[in-house]
PDB file of N, CA, C and O in Angstrom, chain B, residues numbered from 101:
ATOM      1  N   MET B 101     -15.869  66.653  74.340  1.00  0.00           N
ATOM      2  CA  MET B 101     -16.889  66.042  74.670  1.00  0.00           C
ATOM      3  C   MET B 101     -16.931  64.831  73.751  1.00  0.00           C
ATOM      4  O   MET B 101     -17.151  64.818  72.540  1.00  0.00           O
ATOM      5  N   ASN B 102     -16.653  63.723  74.647  1.00  0.00           N
ATOM      6  CA  ASN B 102     -16.579  62.340  73.815  1.00  0.00           C
ATOM      7  C   ASN B 102     -17.821  61.464  74.111  1.00  0.00           C
ATOM      8  O   ASN B 102     -17.833  60.466  74.831  1.00  0.00           O
ATOM      9  N   GLU B 103     -18.911  62.028  73.405  1.00  0.00           N
ATOM     10  CA  GLU B 103     -20.124  61.317  73.668  1.00  0.00           C
ATOM     11  C   GLU B 103     -20.376  59.847  72.900  1.00  0.00           C
ATOM     12  O   GLU B 103     -20.181  59.842  71.684  1.00  0.00           O
ATOM     13  N   LYS B 104     -20.765  58.699  73.493  1.00  0.00           N
ATOM     14  CA  LYS B 104     -20.994  57.440  72.666  1.00  0.00           C
ATOM     15  C   LYS B 104     -21.732  57.729  71.804  1.00  0.00           C
ATOM     16  O   LYS B 104     -22.465  58.702  71.981  1.00  0.00           O
ATOM     17  N   THR B 105     -21.798  56.947  70.510  1.00  0.00           N
ATOM     18  CA  THR B 105     -22.242  57.009  69.031  1.00  0.00           C
ATOM     19  C   THR B 105     -22.820  55.728  69.073  1.00  0.00           C
ATOM     20  O   THR B 105     -24.044  55.754  68.943  1.00  0.00           O
ATOM     21  N   LEU B 106     -22.341  54.666  69.207  1.00  0.00           N
ATOM     22  CA  LEU B 106     -22.973  53.229  68.816  1.00  0.00           C
ATOM     23  C   LEU B 106     -23.186  52.472  70.091  1.00  0.00           C
ATOM     24  O   LEU B 106     -22.291  52.297  70.918  1.00  0.00           O
ATOM     25  N   PHE B 107     -24.325  52.064  70.203  1.00  0.00           N
ATOM     26  CA  PHE B 107     -24.880  51.047  71.210  1.00  0.00           C
ATOM     27  C   PHE B 107     -24.819  49.676  71.069  1.00  0.00           C
ATOM     28  O   PHE B 107     -24.891  49.407  69.870  1.00  0.00           O
ATOM     29  N   THR B 108     -24.721  48.700  71.746  1.00  0.00           N
ATOM     30  CA  THR B 108     -24.983  47.227  71.781  1.00  0.00           C
ATOM     31  C   THR B 108     -26.638  47.404  71.977  1.00  0.00           C
ATOM     32  O   THR B 108     -27.208  48.475  72.187  1.00  0.00           O
ATOM     33  N   GLU B 109     -27.186  46.255  71.873  1.00  0.00           N
ATOM     34  CA  GLU B 109     -28.402  46.056  71.954  1.00  0.00           C
ATOM     35  C   GLU B 109     -28.816  45.998  73.527  1.00  0.00           C
ATOM     36  O   GLU B 109     -29.857  46.573  73.844  1.00  0.00           O
ATOM     37  N   ALA B 110     -28.243  45.497  74.283  1.00  0.00           N
ATOM     38  CA  ALA B 110     -28.374  45.891  75.712  1.00  0.00           C
ATOM     39  C   ALA B 110     -28.272  47.286  76.359  1.00  0.00           C
ATOM     40  O   ALA B 110     -28.942  47.627  77.334  1.00  0.00           O
ATOM     41  N   GLU B 111     -27.321  48.101  75.691  1.00  0.00           N
ATOM     42  CA  GLU B 111     -26.989  49.443  75.967  1.00  0.00           C
ATOM     43  C   GLU B 111     -28.134  50.371  75.505  1.00  0.00           C
ATOM     44  O   GLU B 111     -28.558  51.290  76.206  1.00  0.00           O
ATOM     45  N   LEU B 112     -28.642  50.043  74.178  1.00  0.00           N
ATOM     46  CA  LEU B 112     -29.707  50.987  73.729  1.00  0.00           C
ATOM     47  C   LEU B 112     -31.073  50.359  74.247  1.00  0.00           C
ATOM     48  O   LEU B 112     -31.917  51.221  74.494  1.00  0.00           O
ATOM     49  N   ALA B 113     -31.374  49.383  74.410  1.00  0.00           N
ATOM     50  CA  ALA B 113     -32.481  49.020  75.460  1.00  0.00           C
ATOM     51  C   ALA B 113     -32.404  49.739  76.814  1.00  0.00           C
ATOM     52  O   ALA B 113     -33.382  50.357  77.237  1.00  0.00           O
ATOM     53  N   ASP B 114     -31.401  49.674  77.410  1.00  0.00           N
ATOM     54  CA  ASP B 114     -31.178  50.397  78.913  1.00  0.00           C
ATOM     55  C   ASP B 114     -31.435  51.727  78.742  1.00  0.00           C
ATOM     56  O   ASP B 114     -32.304  52.245  79.443  1.00  0.00           O
ATOM     57  N   SER B 115     -30.657  52.568  77.694  1.00  0.00           N
ATOM     58  CA  SER B 115     -31.090  53.762  77.675  1.00  0.00           C
ATOM     59  C   SER B 115     -32.392  54.428  77.209  1.00  0.00           C
ATOM     60  O   SER B 115     -32.696  55.613  77.348  1.00  0.00           O
ATOM     61  N   LEU B 116     -33.076  53.492  76.655  1.00  0.00           N
ATOM     62  CA  LEU B 116     -34.563  54.016  76.089  1.00  0.00           C
ATOM     63  C   LEU B 116     -35.566  53.287  76.901  1.00  0.00           C
ATOM     64  O   LEU B 116     -36.742  53.225  76.542  1.00  0.00           O
ATOM     65  N   GLY B 117     -35.022  52.603  78.249  1.00  0.00           N
ATOM     66  CA  GLY B 117     -35.835  51.966  79.476  1.00  0.00           C
ATOM     67  C   GLY B 117     -36.738  50.765  78.755  1.00  0.00           C
ATOM     68  O   GLY B 117     -37.954  50.772  78.947  1.00  0.00           O
ATOM     69  N   LEU B 118     -36.198  49.846  78.015  1.00  0.00           N
ATOM     70  CA  LEU B 118     -36.798  48.858  77.143  1.00  0.00           C
ATOM     71  C   LEU B 118     -36.205  47.708  77.605  1.00  0.00           C
ATOM     72  O   LEU B 118     -35.165  47.799  78.258  1.00  0.00           O
ATOM     73  N   SER B 119     -36.756  46.524  77.344  1.00  0.00           N
ATOM     74  CA  SER B 119     -36.256  45.430  77.426  1.00  0.00           C
ATOM     75  C   SER B 119     -35.111  44.901  76.064  1.00  0.00           C
ATOM     76  O   SER B 119     -35.350  45.310  74.928  1.00  0.00           O
ATOM     77  N   ALA B 120     -34.019  44.075  76.295  1.00  0.00           N
ATOM     78  CA  ALA B 120     -33.370  44.028  75.143  1.00  0.00           C
ATOM     79  C   ALA B 120     -34.242  42.993  74.152  1.00  0.00           C
ATOM     80  O   ALA B 120     -33.940  42.882  72.964  1.00  0.00           O
ATOM     81  N   TRP B 121     -35.062  42.441  74.593  1.00  0.00           N
ATOM     82  CA  TRP B 121     -35.955  41.463  73.618  1.00  0.00           C
ATOM     83  C   TRP B 121     -36.660  42.536  72.767  1.00  0.00           C
ATOM     84  O   TRP B 121     -36.683  42.448  71.540  1.00  0.00           O
ATOM     85  N   THR B 122     -37.228  43.543  73.433  1.00  0.00           N
ATOM     86  CA  THR B 122     -38.182  44.635  72.657  1.00  0.00           C
ATOM     87  C   THR B 122     -37.110  44.969  71.377  1.00  0.00           C
ATOM     88  O   THR B 122     -37.452  44.752  70.214  1.00  0.00           O
ATOM     89  N   VAL B 123     -35.837  45.495  71.708  1.00  0.00           N
ATOM     90  CA  VAL B 123     -35.128  45.651  70.759  1.00  0.00           C
ATOM     91  C   VAL B 123     -34.578  45.134  69.578  1.00  0.00           C
ATOM     92  O   VAL B 123     -34.358  45.615  68.467  1.00  0.00           O
ATOM     93  N   ARG B 124     -34.355  43.686  70.255  1.00  0.00           N
ATOM     94  CA  ARG B 124     -34.275  42.614  69.267  1.00  0.00           C
ATOM     95  C   ARG B 124     -35.667  42.389  68.005  1.00  0.00           C
ATOM     96  O   ARG B 124     -35.611  42.277  66.780  1.00  0.00           O
ATOM     97  N   ARG B 125     -36.589  42.390  68.754  1.00  0.00           N
ATOM     98  CA  ARG B 125     -38.114  42.149  68.107  1.00  0.00           C
ATOM     99  C   ARG B 125     -38.312  43.394  66.903  1.00  0.00           C
ATOM    100  O   ARG B 125     -38.758  43.192  65.773  1.00  0.00           O
ATOM    101  N   TRP B 126     -37.890  44.646  67.420  1.00  0.00           N
ATOM    102  CA  TRP B 126     -38.068  45.636  66.489  1.00  0.00           C
ATOM    103  C   TRP B 126     -36.868  45.348  65.406  1.00  0.00           C
ATOM    104  O   TRP B 126     -37.001  45.902  64.315  1.00  0.00           O
ATOM    105  N   ARG B 127     -36.077  44.790  65.548  1.00  0.00           N
ATOM    106  CA  ARG B 127     -34.752  44.839  64.773  1.00  0.00           C
ATOM    107  C   ARG B 127     -35.037  43.728  63.699  1.00  0.00           C
ATOM    108  O   ARG B 127     -34.715  43.784  62.512  1.00  0.00           O
ATOM    109  N   LEU B 128     -35.627  42.820  64.263  1.00  0.00           N
ATOM    110  CA  LEU B 128     -35.891  41.505  63.264  1.00  0.00           C
ATOM    111  C   LEU B 128     -37.458  41.873  62.441  1.00  0.00           C
ATOM    112  O   LEU B 128     -37.568  41.663  61.233  1.00  0.00           O
ATOM    113  N   SER B 129     -38.375  42.323  63.096  1.00  0.00           N
ATOM    114  CA  SER B 129     -39.703  42.456  62.389  1.00  0.00           C
ATOM    115  C   SER B 129     -40.424  43.863  62.249  1.00  0.00           C
ATOM    116  O   SER B 129     -41.574  44.022  61.840  1.00  0.00           O
ATOM    117  N   GLU B 130     -39.521  44.884  62.670  1.00  0.00           N
ATOM    118  CA  GLU B 130     -39.999  46.235  62.472  1.00  0.00           C
ATOM    119  C   GLU B 130     -39.379  46.964  61.572  1.00  0.00           C
ATOM    120  O   GLU B 130     -39.906  47.907  60.983  1.00  0.00           O
ATOM    121  N   GLY B 131     -38.093  46.532  61.391  1.00  0.00           N
ATOM    122  CA  GLY B 131     -37.116  47.482  60.764  1.00  0.00           C
ATOM    123  C   GLY B 131     -36.123  48.464  61.578  1.00  0.00           C
ATOM    124  O   GLY B 131     -35.634  49.485  61.094  1.00  0.00           O
ATOM    125  N   LEU B 132     -35.930  48.045  62.742  1.00  0.00           N
ATOM    126  CA  LEU B 132     -35.135  49.138  63.460  1.00  0.00           C
ATOM    127  C   LEU B 132     -33.884  49.163  62.657  1.00  0.00           C
ATOM    128  O   LEU B 132     -33.392  48.205  62.060  1.00  0.00           O
ATOM    129  N   PRO B 133     -33.439  50.367  62.717  1.00  0.00           N
ATOM    130  CA  PRO B 133     -32.106  50.712  62.049  1.00  0.00           C
ATOM    131  C   PRO B 133     -30.680  50.079  62.857  1.00  0.00           C
ATOM    132  O   PRO B 133     -30.440  50.339  64.036  1.00  0.00           O
ATOM    133  N   VAL B 134     -29.977  49.385  62.168  1.00  0.00           N
ATOM    134  CA  VAL B 134     -28.801  48.825  62.659  1.00  0.00           C
ATOM    135  C   VAL B 134     -27.717  48.535  61.911  1.00  0.00           C
ATOM    136  O   VAL B 134     -27.870  48.363  60.702  1.00  0.00           O
ATOM    137  N   ILE B 135     -26.508  48.437  62.472  1.00  0.00           N
ATOM    138  CA  ILE B 135     -25.199  48.350  61.749  1.00  0.00           C
ATOM    139  C   ILE B 135     -24.795  47.027  62.213  1.00  0.00           C
ATOM    140  O   ILE B 135     -24.563  46.810  63.402  1.00  0.00           O
ATOM    141  N   GLN B 136     -24.683  45.925  61.086  1.00  0.00           N
ATOM    142  CA  GLN B 136     -24.209  44.730  61.643  1.00  0.00           C
ATOM    143  C   GLN B 136     -22.641  44.643  61.352  1.00  0.00           C
ATOM    144  O   GLN B 136     -22.184  44.907  60.240  1.00  0.00           O
ATOM    145  N   LEU B 137     -21.890  44.272  62.383  1.00  0.00           N
ATOM    146  CA  LEU B 137     -20.512  43.800  62.082  1.00  0.00           C
ATOM    147  C   LEU B 137     -20.035  42.714  62.616  1.00  0.00           C
ATOM    148  O   LEU B 137     -19.694  42.582  63.791  1.00  0.00           O
ATOM    149  N   GLY B 138     -19.995  41.853  61.709  1.00  0.00           N
ATOM    150  CA  GLY B 138     -19.776  40.128  61.861  1.00  0.00           C
ATOM    151  C   GLY B 138     -21.282  39.976  62.470  1.00  0.00           C
ATOM    152  O   GLY B 138     -22.324  40.407  61.976  1.00  0.00           O
ATOM    153  N   ARG B 139     -21.113  39.278  63.623  1.00  0.00           N
ATOM    154  CA  ARG B 139     -22.241  38.724  64.612  1.00  0.00           C
ATOM    155  C   ARG B 139     -22.484  39.945  65.485  1.00  0.00           C
ATOM    156  O   ARG B 139     -23.272  39.678  66.393  1.00  0.00           O
ATOM    157  N   ARG B 140     -22.135  40.957  65.492  1.00  0.00           N
ATOM    158  CA  ARG B 140     -22.323  42.151  66.459  1.00  0.00           C
ATOM    159  C   ARG B 140     -23.414  43.213  65.707  1.00  0.00           C
ATOM    160  O   ARG B 140     -23.276  43.585  64.542  1.00  0.00           O
ATOM    161  N   PHE B 141     -24.429  43.593  66.522  1.00  0.00           N
ATOM    162  CA  PHE B 141     -25.493  44.259  65.662  1.00  0.00           C
ATOM    163  C   PHE B 141     -25.179  45.679  66.867  1.00  0.00           C
ATOM    164  O   PHE B 141     -25.270  45.661  68.094  1.00  0.00           O
ATOM    165  N   LEU B 142     -24.888  46.537  66.172  1.00  0.00           N
ATOM    166  CA  LEU B 142     -24.883  48.062  66.689  1.00  0.00           C
ATOM    167  C   LEU B 142     -25.900  49.006  66.304  1.00  0.00           C
ATOM    168  O   LEU B 142     -26.442  49.011  65.198  1.00  0.00           O
ATOM    169  N   TYR B 143     -26.163  49.866  67.318  1.00  0.00           N
ATOM    170  CA  TYR B 143     -27.119  50.651  67.029  1.00  0.00           C
ATOM    171  C   TYR B 143     -26.664  52.393  67.191  1.00  0.00           C
ATOM    172  O   TYR B 143     -26.065  52.787  68.192  1.00  0.00           O
ATOM    173  N   ARG B 144     -27.047  53.308  66.067  1.00  0.00           N
ATOM    174  CA  ARG B 144     -26.839  54.545  66.358  1.00  0.00           C
ATOM    175  C   ARG B 144     -27.748  55.273  66.935  1.00  0.00           C
ATOM    176  O   ARG B 144     -28.715  55.591  66.242  1.00  0.00           O
ATOM    177  N   ARG B 145     -27.698  55.646  68.079  1.00  0.00           N
ATOM    178  CA  ARG B 145     -29.074  56.421  68.897  1.00  0.00           C
ATOM    179  C   ARG B 145     -29.571  57.246  68.121  1.00  0.00           C
ATOM    180  O   ARG B 145     -30.785  57.233  67.920  1.00  0.00           O
ATOM    181  N   GLU B 146     -28.870  58.016  67.602  1.00  0.00           N
ATOM    182  CA  GLU B 146     -29.935  59.213  66.622  1.00  0.00           C
ATOM    183  C   GLU B 146     -30.531  58.571  65.467  1.00  0.00           C
ATOM    184  O   GLU B 146     -31.604  59.143  65.272  1.00  0.00           O
ATOM    185  N   ALA B 147     -30.359  57.696  64.644  1.00  0.00           N
ATOM    186  CA  ALA B 147     -30.997  56.958  63.827  1.00  0.00           C
ATOM    187  C   ALA B 147     -32.363  56.096  64.499  1.00  0.00           C
ATOM    188  O   ALA B 147     -33.429  55.941  63.903  1.00  0.00           O
ATOM    189  N   VAL B 148     -32.107  55.677  65.628  1.00  0.00           N
ATOM    190  CA  VAL B 148     -33.078  54.951  66.367  1.00  0.00           C
ATOM    191  C   VAL B 148     -33.899  56.137  66.753  1.00  0.00           C
ATOM    192  O   VAL B 148     -35.070  55.956  66.418  1.00  0.00           O
ATOM    193  N   LEU B 149     -33.709  57.251  67.322  1.00  0.00           N
ATOM    194  CA  LEU B 149     -34.715  58.139  67.688  1.00  0.00           C
ATOM    195  C   LEU B 149     -35.451  58.552  66.688  1.00  0.00           C
ATOM    196  O   LEU B 149     -36.669  58.655  66.832  1.00  0.00           O
ATOM    197  N   GLU B 150     -34.738  58.905  65.327  1.00  0.00           N
ATOM    198  CA  GLU B 150     -35.636  59.294  64.057  1.00  0.00           C
ATOM    199  C   GLU B 150     -36.455  58.127  63.674  1.00  0.00           C
ATOM    200  O   GLU B 150     -37.561  58.309  63.165  1.00  0.00           O
ATOM    201  N   TRP B 151     -35.952  56.847  63.901  1.00  0.00           N
ATOM    202  CA  TRP B 151     -36.984  55.668  63.396  1.00  0.00           C
ATOM    203  C   TRP B 151     -38.224  55.738  64.545  1.00  0.00           C
ATOM    204  O   TRP B 151     -39.395  55.661  64.172  1.00  0.00           O
ATOM    205  N   LEU B 152     -37.925  55.866  65.758  1.00  0.00           N
ATOM    206  CA  LEU B 152     -39.022  56.020  66.744  1.00  0.00           C
ATOM    207  C   LEU B 152     -40.244  57.246  66.428  1.00  0.00           C
ATOM    208  O   LEU B 152     -41.466  57.181  66.562  1.00  0.00           O
ATOM    209  N   LYS B 153     -39.488  58.212  66.022  1.00  0.00           N
ATOM    210  CA  LYS B 153     -40.365  59.414  65.898  1.00  0.00           C
ATOM    211  C   LYS B 153     -40.970  59.385  64.405  1.00  0.00           C
ATOM    212  O   LYS B 153     -41.856  60.191  64.122  1.00  0.00           O
ATOM    213  N   ALA B 154     -40.558  58.575  63.560  1.00  0.00           N
ATOM    214  CA  ALA B 154     -41.337  58.200  62.209  1.00  0.00           C
ATOM    215  C   ALA B 154     -42.445  57.359  62.561  1.00  0.00           C
ATOM    216  O   ALA B 154     -43.415  57.394  61.804  1.00  0.00           O
ATOM    217  N   LYS B 155     -42.494  56.487  63.730  1.00  0.00           N
ATOM    218  CA  LYS B 155     -43.187  55.792  64.025  1.00  0.00           C
ATOM    219  C   LYS B 155     -44.283  56.204  64.679  1.00  0.00           C
ATOM    220  O   LYS B 155     -45.275  55.477  64.719  1.00  0.00           O
ATOM    221  N   GLU B 156     -44.260  57.331  65.235  1.00  0.00           N
ATOM    222  CA  GLU B 156     -45.111  58.080  66.031  1.00  0.00           C
ATOM    223  C   GLU B 156     -46.344  58.841  65.367  1.00  0.00           C
ATOM    224  O   GLU B 156     -46.278  59.654  64.445  1.00  0.00           O
ATOM    225  N   THR B 157     -47.508  58.392  66.049  1.00  0.00           N
ATOM    226  CA  THR B 157     -48.878  58.708  65.363  1.00  0.00           C
ATOM    227  C   THR B 157     -49.341  59.695  66.224  1.00  0.00           C
ATOM    228  O   THR B 157     -48.858  59.856  67.345  1.00  0.00           O
ATOM    229  N   ALA B 158     -50.319  60.418  65.735  1.00  0.00           N
ATOM    230  CA  ALA B 158     -51.012  61.482  66.302  1.00  0.00           C
ATOM    231  C   ALA B 158     -52.352  61.119  67.368  1.00  0.00           C
ATOM    232  O   ALA B 158     -53.151  61.891  67.898  1.00  0.00           O
ATOM    233  N   GLY B 159     -52.233  59.544  67.446  1.00  0.00           N
ATOM    234  CA  GLY B 159     -53.447  59.094  68.184  1.00  0.00           C
ATOM    235  C   GLY B 159     -54.639  59.098  67.071  1.00  0.00           C
ATOM    236  O   GLY B 159     -55.716  59.663  67.261  1.00  0.00           O
ATOM    237  N   ALA B 160     -54.305  58.407  65.909  1.00  0.00           N
ATOM    238  CA  ALA B 160     -55.405  58.306  64.975  1.00  0.00           C
ATOM    239  C   ALA B 160     -56.394  57.439  65.586  1.00  0.00           C
ATOM    240  O   ALA B 160     -56.093  56.540  66.372  1.00  0.00           O
ATOM    241  N   ALA B 161     -57.969  57.807  65.098  1.00  0.00           N
ATOM    242  CA  ALA B 161     -59.011  57.150  65.551  1.00  0.00           C
ATOM    243  C   ALA B 161     -59.124  55.697  64.754  1.00  0.00           C
ATOM    244  O   ALA B 161     -58.560  55.468  63.684  1.00  0.00           O
ATOM    245  N   VAL B 162     -59.873  54.858  65.404  1.00  0.00           N
ATOM    246  CA  VAL B 162     -59.545  53.411  64.906  1.00  0.00           C
ATOM    247  C   VAL B 162     -61.083  53.549  63.930  1.00  0.00           C
ATOM    248  O   VAL B 162     -62.110  54.110  64.312  1.00  0.00           O
ATOM    249  N   ASP B 163     -60.911  53.004  62.871  1.00  0.00           N
ATOM    250  CA  ASP B 163     -61.865  53.214  61.512  1.00  0.00           C
ATOM    251  C   ASP B 163     -63.198  52.518  62.108  1.00  0.00           C
ATOM    252  O   ASP B 163     -64.284  53.093  62.031  1.00  0.00           O
ATOM    253  N   ASP B 164     -63.053  51.243  62.710  1.00  0.00           N
ATOM    254  CA  ASP B 164     -64.263  50.342  62.998  1.00  0.00           C
ATOM    255  C   ASP B 164     -63.698  49.715  64.417  1.00  0.00           C
ATOM    256  O   ASP B 164     -62.822  48.864  64.575  1.00  0.00           O
ATOM    257  N   PRO B 165     -64.508  50.433  65.420  1.00  0.00           N
ATOM    258  CA  PRO B 165     -64.030  50.069  66.982  1.00  0.00           C
ATOM    259  C   PRO B 165     -64.559  48.957  67.052  1.00  0.00           C
ATOM    260  O   PRO B 165     -63.960  48.215  67.831  1.00  0.00           O
ATOM    261  N   GLY B 166     -65.711  48.372  66.416  1.00  0.00           N
ATOM    262  CA  GLY B 166     -66.553  46.866  66.584  1.00  0.00           C
ATOM    263  C   GLY B 166     -65.252  46.024  66.269  1.00  0.00           C
ATOM    264  O   GLY B 166     -65.375  44.897  66.751  1.00  0.00           O
ATOM    265  N   GLU B 167     -64.028  46.205  65.607  1.00  0.00           N
ATOM    266  CA  GLU B 167     -63.486  44.941  65.298  1.00  0.00           C
ATOM    267  C   GLU B 167     -62.294  44.517  66.568  1.00  0.00           C
ATOM    268  O   GLU B 167     -61.679  43.457  66.689  1.00  0.00           O
ATOM    269  N   PHE B 168     -62.245  45.552  67.288  1.00  0.00           N
ATOM    270  CA  PHE B 168     -61.513  45.038  68.368  1.00  0.00           C
ATOM    271  C   PHE B 168     -62.398  44.965  69.758  1.00  0.00           C
ATOM    272  O   PHE B 168     -63.284  45.769  70.046  1.00  0.00           O
ATOM    273  N   GLY B 169     -62.001  43.885  70.532  1.00  0.00           N
ATOM    274  CA  GLY B 169     -62.573  43.580  71.659  1.00  0.00           C
ATOM    275  C   GLY B 169     -63.738  42.914  71.900  1.00  0.00           C
ATOM    276  O   GLY B 169     -64.578  43.056  72.789  1.00  0.00           O
ATOM    277  N   ILE B 170     -63.641  41.939  70.693  1.00  0.00           N
ATOM    278  CA  ILE B 170     -64.985  40.846  70.779  1.00  0.00           C
ATOM    279  C   ILE B 170     -64.621  39.903  71.774  1.00  0.00           C
ATOM    280  O   ILE B 170     -63.514  39.399  71.965  1.00  0.00           O
ATOM    281  N   VAL B 171     -65.837  39.701  72.474  1.00  0.00           N
ATOM    282  CA  VAL B 171     -65.653  38.893  73.622  1.00  0.00           C
ATOM    283  C   VAL B 171     -66.596  37.349  73.025  1.00  0.00           C
ATOM    284  O   VAL B 171     -67.690  37.317  72.461  1.00  0.00           O
ATOM    285  N   ARG B 172     -65.742  36.274  73.385  1.00  0.00           N
ATOM    286  CA  ARG B 172     -65.771  35.157  72.876  1.00  0.00           C
ATOM    287  C   ARG B 172     -66.715  34.340  73.989  1.00  0.00           C
ATOM    288  O   ARG B 172     -66.379  34.734  75.106  1.00  0.00           O
ATOM    289  N   ARG B 173     -67.437  33.660  74.050  1.00  0.00           N
ATOM    290  CA  ARG B 173     -67.619  32.579  75.094  1.00  0.00           C
ATOM    291  C   ARG B 173     -67.244  31.350  74.786  1.00  0.00           C
ATOM    292  O   ARG B 173     -67.494  30.873  73.679  1.00  0.00           O
ATOM    293  N   ILE B 174     -66.550  30.639  75.799  1.00  0.00           N
ATOM    294  CA  ILE B 174     -65.988  29.357  75.765  1.00  0.00           C
ATOM    295  C   ILE B 174     -66.868  28.463  76.438  1.00  0.00           C
ATOM    296  O   ILE B 174     -67.242  28.634  77.599  1.00  0.00           O
ATOM    297  N   ALA B 175     -67.196  27.519  75.717  1.00  0.00           N
ATOM    298  CA  ALA B 175     -68.152  26.474  76.130  1.00  0.00           C
ATOM    299  C   ALA B 175     -67.677  25.323  77.010  1.00  0.00           C
ATOM    300  O   ALA B 175     -66.806  24.563  76.587  1.00  0.00           O
ATOM    301  N   PRO B 176     -68.197  25.170  78.173  1.00  0.00           N
ATOM    302  CA  PRO B 176     -67.573  24.315  79.434  1.00  0.00           C
ATOM    303  C   PRO B 176     -67.287  22.807  78.474  1.00  0.00           C
ATOM    304  O   PRO B 176     -66.799  21.814  79.014  1.00  0.00           O
TER     305      PRO B 176
END
């Protein structure tokens, strides 16, 4: 059984059904686990799935529903 363990950004995005830009944004701003080898960024799929599981919520209720969806009128 020769299962691939390290994925490029494009390969990881394809396997998760995401765009490569989403994977890159998660790496740069959200702390997505990555292995950097020179200029290459490689992802261990198991580490990424664990990271996603840790980010998962149980649909927590919004504390202040009035905070979202504010409608603003733009004067002509």
